[in-house]
N, C-alpha and C positions, 0 to 999 in steps of 0.2 A: 400607459400600462401601467400596472400595478407596481409601486416600491414596496419592497419586502424591507423588514426590520428585522436584523440580526444581533442575538447575543451571543457573544464569544465567551469560550472556557477553555483554561489550558494556555496559557501566554508564554508558551515556550517558540522554539525555532521554526517550527513548522506554521504555526499561525503568523507569527512576525513576518517569516521569509516569503510566503508562497499564499496562506489562504488570504491574507489581507491586503496584498497586490492584487490578488485575482478578483476579489470582489472592487477592490478601487478602479478598476480596469474595466468594469461594469455601466460606466457612465452615470451611475446614481442609481442604478437599477436596487440595489440593496445597499441599506443605510445601517450602519453599525452602531447600536444604541449602546451597550454595555460589556465588559471583560471582566471576567472571573477567572481566579487563580489562587490556588491555597497557598502560594508566596506572595505577599502583600505586595513585596517591592517588585517582582513580575507583572503583578496585575496593574500596578500603577504606572509604571514603565510604559506599556502598551496604551493603556488607556490615556494618558497624558498625551500621548502622541495622537491620537484620535480625537481627543476633547470630549470622552464620554466618561460616565462613572463607572468606577471599578468595586469588585467586592470579592470577598475571599470563601463564599458559600454560594452553590450554585442555585438551589431553592429561594434562596434570598433575592438572588437577582432576578430570577423568573418571576416572583413574586411584585418586585420594585418595577420591572418594566414591561412595556406592553411590545412582545417580538412576535413575529411571524416564525424565523427559524433560529433553531440552535446550531451553532458551529461547535461541535467537539474534537477537539486537540488534545487531550490528555494523554498520559499514559494508558497503556492497554487495559490493564485492569479496570479502569475507569469509565471504558468506551461503553459498556452494557449498562452499567447503572445508569449514568448521565444520559444517555441515550432513552433507556426508559421514562427517566424522569421529564425530559423535554416532550417525550409522546404524549405521557400524562398531562402535561401542563399542556396541552393542545398545539404543540409546536411540530413544524417539521423539524426534522433532523439531518445536520451532514456531519459523519463521523469520517476521522482520518482513517486511513489503512493501519494495520489490517482491521477492519470493524470488530470482531472478534476472532478467538481462537478455538472454538468449539461448536460444533454442529447444532448442539443442544441451544448455547446461547444466539446463536443466527435465527434459530427456530423461534426463540422466544421473542427476540425484536421482530420479525416479521409477523408474528401473531399479534403482538402489540402496536403495532402501525396499523393493520387490517382494524383493529378493536376500535383503535382510537379516530380511524379516519382520516389519519395524517401521514405522512409521505418520508421515507427513509431512505437515506443517499450516502453508500458507503463510496468515498473518495479514492478508487482505485483509477489515480492517475497517471500509473505509466501506461495503459494502454492508448493514450492520447498523446504519447510520443511521434517524433514525425516517422522514427524508424519503424514501430508498432503499427502506426496507420499505414504505411506502404507495406510493410509485408501482409497485413492483413488485405489489402486491395489486390495483391499480387494473389495470394491463396485463394480467395472469391474468383479469381479469373482462371484460376486451375494450373496455374504455372507451375505450383508444386505436387501438383495431384492429393492424393490422400495421405495426410500427415499420419506417419508410424512411429517417429522417431525426434525427439527433442533433447538437446542438451544446455542447460543452464551452468554457467561459471561465471562468478563473480567474487573476485579476490581482491582483500584490500590487505596490505603489510600489516600495517599497524591503523585501523580506523575505528576503533570502537568509540561510539558516540559518547564523547565526555560532556556534553551540556544540561543531562537530564537524567532520569530512571531508567533509560534503556538497559543497563547493565544489572538492574536490580529486579531478581525475579518477582519479588510480591507484590510489585508496581508494574512491572513490564511482562510478566509471565511469559516471556520468549525472548530468545535474542537474535542472531545475526540472519537467519532464514526467514523469520516472521518478519523482519525488519526490511528484507532487500528482495528475498525470492519469491516472496509475495505477488510483486509486478509483473515477475516475469509468468508465473502461473496464471494471473488474472487475465493476460494478453494471449496466451495459450490458449486457455478454455475459449476467447472471445473469437481465435483466430478457426477453429474446428468445433463449432457447434455445441460446446459445452459437454465433452463427454464424462461420462459420470467416473470418480475412483473405483477403481477395483480394489489396489492393496496399497501399500507402503512399507519400503526398509529403508532405516536410516540409522545413522549414527551422529553423535556429536561429542566437541572435544573443547576443551577449555584449558590451553597449555602455554600458547606463547605469551599470553597477559602475566602470567605467574610465574613467570620464570625468573625475575629479579632484576631484568634490564629496565631501566629508564631511556624511554625511546622519546623524543619530542616532536609531537604533532600537531596541528592546527585544526581548529574545527570545521574547516574547510577541507581538508584531508579524510573528515569522517562524516562527509555530506551535511554539512550546514553552511548556511548563509552567515558569515561573519557582521558582527555589529548592529544584528536587527534586533537582540535580544539580551537578556541577563542570565547567563548560564548559570546553573546549579553547581555548587561546590562539587568537583568529583574526586574519587578514590578506586582505585583499583583494588582495594581490600572487599568494598562491597561487591564486585561482582560475581554472580552466580547463577548467570544464563550461558549459552552456549557461544564462543567465538567463532565455530566452523561445525558445518554441517553437511553431512555427505551421504547420496542415499539414490534411492529409485522410486519411483512411481509406477504403476501400472494403470490402464483405462480400460473400460469396458469394450471400447472399440478397437482394442489391440494395440493402442499405442504405448512406449514405452518413455519415460522422461527419466534422464540421470540430472543430479546437482551437486556444486560444489559451491559452497556460499562460504565467505570468512570475513569475519571483522578483523582477524588479526590472523597472520600464519607467514612463516618464511616460505614463500613463493613469489615469484612476479606478482604485480598487481594486472587484473585481466579483468575485463567486462565482457561475455561473449552469449550469444543467443543464438543455439543453431536447430535449424528446423531441417526436418528429413520427409519427404514424400515420397510416392513411387513414380512423379514424375519428374523430381529434382528434388536439390536441397537449396538452403538458404542461409548465409553466415552474416549475424549481426554484429556490431554496427556497419560493416565495411559495406553491407547490402551486396552482397558477392553472390550470383546464383550459379548454381553447378548444374549441369544439363547433359545429356546425351544429343548430340545432333547427327543425324544419319550414322554414321560408323565412328563419330569423333567424341570423345570424351571433351566438353566443353566448360570454360569459365566464362561467364558473361558478369560485366561491371557496367550497369545501366548507369546512366548520369540521370541521378535521381535529383530534382529540384525541391527544395525547402522552401515553400509560399508561406509556410507559418513562422511566427514568431518564437520557434522553438530554441534558439538561442538565450533567451529571456530565462532566468533562473525561475524556476517553479512552474513553467508553460503548461506542463499539463495541469495544474490546478487551474489556470486562466481556462481552457477549452473545457474541463469539468464542470465550473462554475457556470459556463454558456448552456451545457447541456441540461444542469440542474434549471434555469431559467425556464429553458424551452420545455421542461415536464412540467413546472409549476404553472407557467401561461399554456399549459394544455396543446401546445406545439407539437410537443413528438414525446415519448417514453424517454427515460434516462437509461442509456446502454447498458448499465451494469445490473441485471435483471437478479431478482431472488433467487431464482434456481444456481445462477451462476455465485451468488454471495454463500448460499448453502455450501456448493460444491466446495468452494474455496475454503469455506470453514473447515471441512469434513478433511480437506488435504491436509491442513494445517494441524489439525488434532490427530491425524492418523500418523505424520511425520514425528509430533513431539512425544506419541504415546508409544511409537517403535523403538526410539530412541532409549526411552526410558526401559522399556520391557526387554531389548535387545533382542526384538524379534519382529517378523513380519506384522502387521496390522493390517486387517480387511476393512473396507468400507463396510460392510456388513455388520461388523463389531459396533464402528461408531454409531451408528443410525441406531442399533440395537439398544445401546446404552443410554441415549440421548433421552 
């Protein structure tokens, strides 16, 4: 079978802690040939571990090495330009989540992929967790019936990422919602046939991290794998994205979704994904089913066996790369479809536009303005 040559850009936590281990677990199917980062120390740190050359300019890297794949792990603002650069150079492109934050950008990337005849893979790895894979099986089996409500609650007490440019709008475009809730949004779309967004209403805040407190936290508490990369120096004074987002989404199939997502807030930590259909409800990660059996209200706690390596940090990326290889080898299509990517981008854009305008934003507005 073919060995694919990969050039990597964005030598931060997610590349070093998730993408590279996932690639290395493929038994040599993907060969890493070069690394690029605008910070020379970060590029050199990763490249020296791998024994490959490093660059600080992506086009120079692409011109110098013969690659089949570009793995794009830059900050959100650079996802689109480097993805387009890779496609134009004749490479298939793998881009970290969220691939883009606007409907127009998603449309442009998909058009560029079609024109170039290359493939684009958004790495929505959250749908490949054991909990989400199990939930999809149960939903496909009809255990919940038709979904009509979902609740997403992801709360960190003090979990602002401190190793890159997550907190700077000029580089990352957005904060907590785009960073964390995008996993749940993508998984939900995969659960119920990709219903189209109808409207969004959201509010966003940056309060807790600006109140003068000095709170000690580790990179691990903010979602990073310690010791795998060289973090950028962090300053809270740079932060101009949301630490907390709250709101609702409405879909064309009648489903409503509520969300509360925080990098920092004075509430108990929580990670909860609740789904409700006309035949039952499911609470994750406990995997507890709520059903009516006869005349009895019942709570069912199935014994769920995890036969994956889900405990491995970044396991979703391992599964994601297996799907990417299946697509590249012509075995089966990548499961994150173009229409799902467009829908996710429209949701992200609508949520942020709603918070900015302080009103409900419809999907028709997003598509009209694209």
